[in-house]
N, C-alpha and C positions, 0 to 999 in steps of 0.2 A: 669330641667335646673337651673343652679345657676345664680343669678342676679349680674351684675357688673355695677358700675358707674365710670366715669373718672372725674378727676379734674386737670386742667392745665390752666394757663393764656395765653397760646399760641394756637390760633385756629388751626394752621397747625399741632401742636402736637396732638391735639384731633382727627383731621381728620386722621393723620397717625396711631394713635392707633386703629381706627376702622378697618383699612385695613391691618395692619401689620400681624395679625394672623386670622385664621378661628375660630371665637369665638364659633359658633354653634357646630363645630366639636369637640372643646375642652370642650363642655358642659356648655357654658356661654351664657346668654342673656344680651345684652347691654341695660340698661333701663334708661340711663340719662348721661348728661355731664354738667360740671360747669366750668366757667372761673375764679372763685375766691373761696377762702375758705368759705366765708359766704354763697354763693349760694350752695356750695357743702354740707354744714352742713344741710341746709333746704332740699336739694335733698335726702340726706341720711335718714333724719327723715321721709320723705314722701314715699320713695320707699323701704326702709329697704332692701338694697342689701346684698348679701352674701360677696361681695368683693368690696373694693374701691381701685382704682389705682390713686395715686395723686402725683403731683410734690411737692417737698419740699418747693420751694420758690414761693409764690403766694401773691397777694395783699389782704388786709383786714385781712384775717386769713391765716397764712402759713400752710403747710402740717402737721408739727408736732403739732401745736396748734389745728388743726382740729382733729387729732388723740387723743390728750389729752382730748378735749371736749367730743368726742364720748365715750372715755373710762369711763367717769363718768356717762354715761346714762345706761339704762337697755337693750340697744341693742348693741351688740358687733360684727360688721362685721370684716372680715379679711382685712388687708391693705398690699398693695405693694407700696413702695414709690420709686421715681426716681428723679434724679437731674442732671443738667448740670455740676455740680461741683463734682469732685471725693473727696468728703468730708465725710470720714467715721466717723467723730465725730457725724454727723447727724445719721448715722446708729446706733452708740452706744446709743444715746439718744432714738432713736426710738425703740430699742430692749426692753426697759422696758415697752413699751406699747403693746408688743406682735406683732410687725410688722412682717409679714411673709417673706418679702424679700426686699432688697435694690438694685436697678439697676441704672446704670449711662446712661446718654444720650451720643450719640444717642442710642436708644434701639435696641437691636439685636433680630431678630426673634426667633432664637434658644433659647437664654437666657430667653426671655419672655415666650416662650412656656413651657420650663422646670419649670419656676417659677409658671405658671398657673396650670400645672399638679400637682405640689407639693402641692399648696394651695387647689386644688380640692380634692386631697387625704385626706388632713387634715380635711377639712370640712365634707367630707363623713364619715371619721372615728369618728369625734366628734358627728355627727348625729346618727351614729350607736350606739355609746356609750350612748348617751342621750336616745335613744329609749330603749336600754336594761335597763337603769336605771329606766325609767318610768315603764317598765314591772316589774322590781324587786320591785319597790315601790308599784305598785298595788298588786303584789303577796304578799308582806310583810303585806299590810293592810288586805288582805283576811286571811292570816295565823294568824295575830294577833287576828282578830275577832274569828277565829276558835279555837285558843288555849285558849283564855279567856272563851269561852263558853263551851268547851268540857273538860276542866280540872277541876276536882273537887276542888283541892286546889293548884292553881298556886302560884309560889314563889312570895314573896312580891315585889321584884325588877321587875319581869316580869309583875306583875299586874300594878305597877306604870308606867312603860314604855309604856305598852299597852294603858292605860287610857290617858296618855299624847299624844300619837300618834293619838288616836281617839277622843280626846277632850271630854271625858265623865267625868262629874262632879260626886263627891261622892254621891250627892243627886238626881242624874238624875232618871227619870222614865225610866224603860227598859222593853222590851218585845221581845220574840223570835218568829219568824214566819218561818215555813218550807213550801216549795212548791215542789210538785212532779209532773213534767210534762215537756214537751219539749218547750224550748224557741223559739220564732219566729226568734229572732236575738240576740244572746248572746252578741255581740259587742255593742249593743245599750242599754243593760240593765242598766249600770251604769248611762249613761246620762239621761235615762228615769226616773230612781229613783230620780236623782238629780233635774230634772225639776218638779217633783211632790212636792218638798219642797216649791216651790213658790206658790202653789195653796192653797186655803182655802178648807177644814179646816186643811190641813196638814202642814201649815206654822209652823216652829220651830220643826218639827219632822225630825230627821236625820235617814236615813236608811243605814246601812252598810251591803252590800251583802257578802255572802260567799258561797262556794260550799260545799254541803253535800253529794254528790254522783252523779252517772249517772242520768241525768234528775232530779236532786234534788238540790234545792237551798235553802239557808236560808237568813234571814234578821234580823239583830239586830236593832230594832227600839229604838231610844233614844229621849226622850223629857225632856226639863229642868223642874225643880220642878214647875215653874210657867207656864209651857206650857200645851199643850193638854193632857188630860187624856187618857191613852191607854186602854180603856175599850172595851168590845166586839163590841159595836156600832161603835166606831172609827176604830177599827181594821178591821171590815167588810167593811167599806168605803174604807180604804187604800188598802185592799186586792183586792177588786173589781176593783180598779183603776189599780193596777199592773197586774191583771189577763189578761189584753189586750196584754201583752207582751208574752203570752204563747199560745200554740195551744189550741184547744177547750177542751181537757180533761186534767185538772190539779186539783190536790187536795191540799188544804191548811190546816195547823193546827197551833195553836197559844197557847202560854203560858199565864198565868196571868200577870198582871202588877206587877212589883217589884220596890222597891226603894233601891238604893244603889248597888254598884258594886259587893258586896259579893254574890249577887244572880244571877250572870251571868250564872253559871253552872246550877243552879236550873231552870232558864228560859228555857235553851236549853233542859233539861231533860223533862220538862213539855210539851214543844212542841212535843218532840219525843213520849212521852206517849200518848198525844192527837191523834197523827197519828196512833200509834199502836192500840189504843182502838176504833178507828173510826168504826162505823157500816159499813158492806160491802155494804149496799144499799145506803150509803150517798156519791154519786158521784159528787155532785155539792156544797154542803154546806161546811162550815168551821168547822174543828174540834177544839173546844175550850177545854182547859184542865179543868177537873173536879176533885174535891178533891178525889173521889173514885178511880181515875186513879193511885193514889199513891200506891195502893196495888200492882199494876203490877210492878211499879218501884222497890219496895222492894224485888222482887223475886231474883234480881241479884246484887251481890256486884259490885259497880262502879269501884273499883280498879282492880278487875279481868278482867273486860271488857277492861279497859285502858291498862293493861299489855298484854292482848291478841293482841290488835291492835299494840302495840309497838313491840312485838315479830315478827309480820309479816313485818311491815315497816322497821325494823332494820335488817331483814334477819336472825333472830336467830332461826334456825330450831329446835334444841333440846328443847329450852325453849318453843317454839310453841307447840310441842307435849305434854309436861307436862301440860301446861295451858289448852289446849283443852280437855285433860282428866278430869281436874277439872270442866270445863264447863259442860261436859256431865254427870258428877256425879250429878250436880244440875238439869240438864234436866230430870234425871231418877226419881226424887222425884215426889210425887203426886201433888204438888202445881203448877207445870209447865204444862200448857196446850199445846196441839199440835200447836194451833194458836200462842201462845206466843213464842214457840221455833222457829217456822218458821219466825215470825216477828223479833225476836232477831237476828237470823243469817242473815236475809236480811239486817238489819241495820248495822251489822258488815261489810258486803260486801259493802254496800252503802258508808260507811265512807272510806273504802279502795279504792273505785272508786274515791272518792274526792282526796285522796292522789295520786293516779295514775295520775289523771288530773294535779295536782299541779306539778308533777315531769316530765311532758311532755309526758306521756304515752297516749295510745288510750283506754280510759275507755270503749268505745262502744264494743271493742273486748272482754273485760273481762265481761261486762254486758251480752253479748250474751252467754258466757259460763255459767254464774251463774244464770241467770233469764230466764224463771222460773226454780226453782230447780228441778232436775231430780228425787229426792227422797224426800218424805215427812217425817215429824217427827214421823210418826207411826212406823217406823222401826229404832230405835235409833242406834244400832250397825252399820248398813249400812250407816246411815246418818253421823255417826262419821267418818267412813273411807272416805266417799266422801268429807266431809268438810275438813279433814286433807289434802287430796290430793290437793284440790283447794287452800287452804291457803298456803301450802308449795310451790306450783307453784308461787303464788303471792309473797311469801317471797324471792324466788330466783330472781324474776323480780326486786324487790326493791333493792336487793343487787347490781345487775348490773346497775340499774338506778342511784344509788349513784355515781358510777364511771363516768357515763355520765354527771351528774350534776357538778362534779368536773371539767370535761373538759370545760364546759360552763363558769365556774367561772374563770379558767385560761385564756380562750379566752377573756373574758371581761376585765381582768386585763391587758393583753397585748394590747388590743385596747386602754385602758387608757394611757398606756406608749406611744404608737404611737402618740396619740393626744396631750400629755402634756410633752414630753421628754425635751422640751426646758425650762421647769420650774423646780423649786426645787421639787424633787419627793422623797417621802418616802413610804416605803411599808405600813406603818400604815395608811397613808392618803388614799391610794387606797383601803385598806381593809375596812376602815370606809365608803368610798363611795359605796362599793359593799355590805356593811352590813355583812361582814364575819370576822372571827378572823384573825389577821395579821400573827400569827405563823402558822396557818393552811394554809393560802394563800402562805406563803413563802415555806412551805413544798411541796405544789402542784406544784409550779413553778419549784422548784429544781428537782422534780420527772420527769417533762415533758421536761425540757431543760438541765438538768444535771449540772446546775450552780445555784448559789444563785441569789436572785433578784437583788442585787447590781451589781453582775458581768454581768447579763443579760442587765441591764440598761447601764452600761459602754459600752458593746459591741454594743448596738443599737445606742448610741450616737456617738460612733466612726465611725460606718458605715455611719451615716448621715453626719458627718464631712468630710469623704472622698469624698462624693458627692460634697460638697461645695468647697473643695480644688481643685477638678478637673474642676468644672464648673464655678467658679467665681474668681474674683480678690481680694476677701476679705483677709485681713491679718490674721495671725495665731490667734492673740488675739481676733479678731472679730468672727472668726469661733468658737473659744472656747466658747465665750458667746452665740453664736447663737444656739449651741447644748446643752446648759444647764450647762456649767462649769463656775463658777465665778472665779476659780483659773486657769490661763493659764498654770502654771507649772504642776499642777495635770493633766490637759488635755494632755499636751505633754508627760508626763510620761506614762499615760494610752495608749496613741496612740502608743508609741514606744513598750510598752509591748505587745500589741496585733498585731502589724504589723511589728515589727523588725526594723523600721526606724522612724525617727522623722517626725513630720508634715511638716516641711520645706523641708526635703529631698523628701518626698512623693509628695509634690506640684511641685517640679522641675521635677519630672518624673524619 
């Protein structure tokens, strides 16, 4: 339910508002009333409503002053204002504060109902957009951590942007921890890790979680130069604390402590090597990286592994076959043991499972296909054919998933338009909000709707204007401003171009 408060200096008006419409049926809960602007201001701060319905003319603080004061705070409810005076100068002034509607007394049930339905749609659209943005933000942080750790030589700009987003200083202590096991509640992981930062001895240690595959998670631990040392004793304490978030069977591995951001990829590879070289009997302990594990890392060129993963995630089937052939040539040498081959392919698939999760896929389905492997490394030709079949199937899925991701981006952009069409809108602003390239976003919108972004925006605004012209007594210039046009002549021209008649003719019916 959305919360609403009323403000009017006439008690009879307040009573009438309570019974004019069925608030519960419209999705609202009345949570307070005020007889002047000063009381209304305190009521808004204490109840934090979604909507405020206020008279323009009130003692102490009038309706517009009330809106102005609230607009300067960190809390921004929607406003519907009304007045006994058909004074649209008030409406013009109120528009700059984002007032959702302006009604005149006596209030009409149908008009108020339509205004409430419109503001409810706007609130829900904004919440949906905010939820998507939070999800995108969380996803972007996970992706940033993953890219910084898993790329051997990230571009300088990418490195700087990532470090700024994660607030990692050039001299920070860093360590990578990998965990293989099922989380009890993945939704609570982030909050649990954050709460650990307040405990001793983990104060000043920041943990950035990331996904490394099915039932596989990673943590980039960061401590300031003057903060806790990330040595095995400290890591063991931290890992035993986070272990409570997993089911009983979970394996951990950890890198050495490094100083400086240039060692991010080294830290990830060390944690991976510690996992691969773990003794089979070590089911409870923590695999710490040892210097001799570097021999295993040297078996395989990092760039080839990176290219192989990219060929799958980018759906490049021909390139995948060529790279896989190179991989198995290395496997055929005497230096690669069967255990190493099995572990290497398992980790390739684990990283692909992480990517599948990130793109909205069901990694459990793929994990059931891939684990345990049906063929061991003792028969390389058969293993190569099986691996190519599995990775080609995954590459085809990624190609299809990219199109679905584009659908979600376009939907998020259109939600943004619906929530903000009354404001000055530019494609570049929406693209920045969604963290995508503006040219790419424009291309996707044109593909889906057959028109450019600007044309789509004009059409949406004009449709909203038609509703106002049919349902209210607002003059043409006020309608123009209400739907986002600062130039009434441009509004009239666009309206006629899309409907064949001018706004004034349309209003007359």
